[in-house]
N, C-alpha and C positions, 0 to 999 in steps of 0.2 A: 721899378722893373724888381722881377725875382727875387732875391737872394743869392737861390740856389744855383741862380745861372752865370754868377759872378765868379768869374778866374784872377784868382789872385796871383801873384811870382813876383816875386824878391828878385833885384836888379840895385845894384852900387851906382851911384854914377862916377864919373872920371872925378879921378885924385885932385884937387886944386895943387894949392903951391905948397898950401898947408893941409899935411894928411891928417893930423886930427878934427881934422874940418869936417871928416869926412863922416857923412850921417846914412844908416842902412836907407834905401827905398822899397819901398814896392808899388807893382806897376797892376792899375788898377784894366785890368784887358776891355770892360766893354763899355768904357770911355776912352781909353787909351791915353789915363792921366799918374803921370809919374808924379806921386806924395809920396810926402818923409811915411814914413812905421808909424811912429807916433798919432800924424795929425791923419792917419787914414784908423787906425782904431777908435781914435777919437771920435772923429765924421763918421764912422758902422755902430759904433757901440750901442745909438739908441734903435736902430731899427736889427741890431743882432738882438738886443735885449725885450724886442716885441715880437721876436720870431718864440723867442723862449717861453716866453709867459702864454701865447698861444699853446704853447707845445701843451704845457705845463695845464693850462684851465680843459684844454681838449681831453687828457691825461685823466683831471680829475672828473670829468664831468662823465665819460667812462665807467671809473670805479665808481662813482655816484649810483649808474645804472645799476651794475651788477649787484652792488648792496642791496638795492630797493627791487632786483625781482621779483614780479606777482606768480612767476612760475611757483610748484607746488611738490614737492614728491618729483624734484628734477624732472618732472614731464614738461617736454618744451608742448607750446603753443596750450599752455595751462594758464589758466588765473583767470575773475571775473570778467574781464575786459577783450579777452583771447575770442577770437570767432568762433575756435573748433570748441570753447568751452562747454556752449549747449548746456547751460546746468536746465535738469528737468527734466533731461531726453536722454534714453537707452543706449544712444551713442555721441561719442563726443569726450574730450579730454574730464568734463568735469566728472563723467561718470568714470572713467579712470582714478581718476584722484579720491573721489567715493567709494570706490571697494578699496583705497588702499588703505583710508582712512579709519575705514568700520573698519579693517582686520588689526591695525593697529590700537583700537582703543576698543574691544571683541572683550575684555577682562575690565574685575572691575578696578584690582588693583593697578591696571593704567592708567582705569579713566582716574581712580584717587590722585595719584601720583602729577596727573595733568592739571587736577584741577587745585593743589598744592602750590605745583609750580609757576600759577596762576595767582595764585591771591599772597604768594610772596615770594614776586618776582627777583631775582639776584642783583645785587648795586648794580655788577655791572652788567651793562648790554650783550656785550659780546658771548657772557655767561649763560645767557636767559633761556629758555626753556618752555616749547620748542623756538629754535633759535630763529624758525619764520614766521610770524606772526602771521601769516595767508593760511597758514595750514590747521591754526586756532581758529580764523573766519569761520574755512572750512566744515571746524566741528562746531559752530555755536548753526551753522546753515542748516546742517545735515541733520543738528539736534532739536532746533525749532522746525523744521520739516517733519521730523518723526514726531513734534507736540499736537503739529495739525490735529491727528487721529485719536490723542486719548486728553487732547488740553495742556497739555504742559510747557507749550506755548504762550499759556495766558488765553488764549479766545481772542476774540473778536478786539482790537485795540493796543492787542498783545506783539507778542515778536515774531506774528507771521509778516507784521508790515516789514518789522526791521532786514527780514531776508525778500520782502518784495522789494525796499529800497536797493540789498544789496546783490540782487539782482539785474537791476537796472544797469549797473556798472558804474556808475556814474557818480554820487554825490559822497559813496567811501574810498572813488577808487581816482579821482579827479583833483590834481593842488597837489601841495607838499603835505609828503607821510605824515605831519604832523597836525595840520589839517583836517587830510582824511579821519585819523586819530580824535580828535576833537568830536570830530561831529559824526564819529562813531559812539563814542564816548557817551554824549549828548543822548542820544536816543536807546540806547541799553539805559542808563540811570536815570529815563526819567522816570520821577514818582510813579505816576500812576500808572505806568505800565510795568516798572517792575514791583509794584503792589500786586498784580493782576497774580504774579507768581505767588503769592500768599507766605512771601519771606519768615523767616524768624525772627524775633528780634533785634538779636546780634547781628544777621545780615543784612535788615534794613538800614539801625543805625552805620554800618562800616558803608553801604550804598548810597547812604545821607552824609558821611565825610568825603566819600571819593568828589562825588557830584558837589562839595561847596569848596573841593579845593583842590582841586586834580593834578597841582604843583606843575613845576616845571617842565617832567618828564612826562612826557603822555604817554611815551611805549609803556612806561612801570601800569601808568591811569590805566591804559587800555586792556593789558592785561589783567591790572585786580578788577575791574570792572567785570570782566565775560566772568572770571574765575565765580565771582559773585551770582553772574548771571546763570551759569553751567548748575552751579551747585544747586538753588536756588530752585531749578525750573528739576530737580532728582535727575540729574544725567550720570552721577554716580550708581544710584539702582536700576536706572530702565537703558542706559545708553546709546546707540544711536541706530 
């Protein structure tokens, strides 16, 4: 029976000859059962604990859903898995977010700040910029999309393939956030693919180190990886 259907009322049995033996009672109305207060508390404690755990679990799941939101720039129904995203089309939330993103990084100084923030993420996850990694994925997608025209995406076998996978909204979107992050790192840090960008020696060594030891912080690693890719493909100079 649902615990919220229980009605409890306090009652005291008739006093005995020895008033010191009088014990407060509780009447459990659902079964018309008269139980001493302490016995009832002991009997219902596991049930109450179960419901508290259920409420806590639901709250945690809700909080996690909010923190893992795939929406970008507060645009409702945005994100790679949203039906309204319509990547590559002139109508859709993908188009709306792309317009905001291009304005956001229209200047070289804004692009420098982004790349620096990605190459050196804050130790505290909540202090990392941009706060929502979905924005970084959108920047990457727009840079790779632009790169198809000038070859800065690496050409055949390059980051256009990563963009195609991203647009399918499965490999980098389904599973835990850490699983998705490590899949993206795996594809972006691929040595043959990264070499197509003709990175500098320092960039190549940094990516090699990241590839060999991504560490326990997947978000930290995917940000550094994204920064290395954007820098190597000339994002700061060329923009979106």
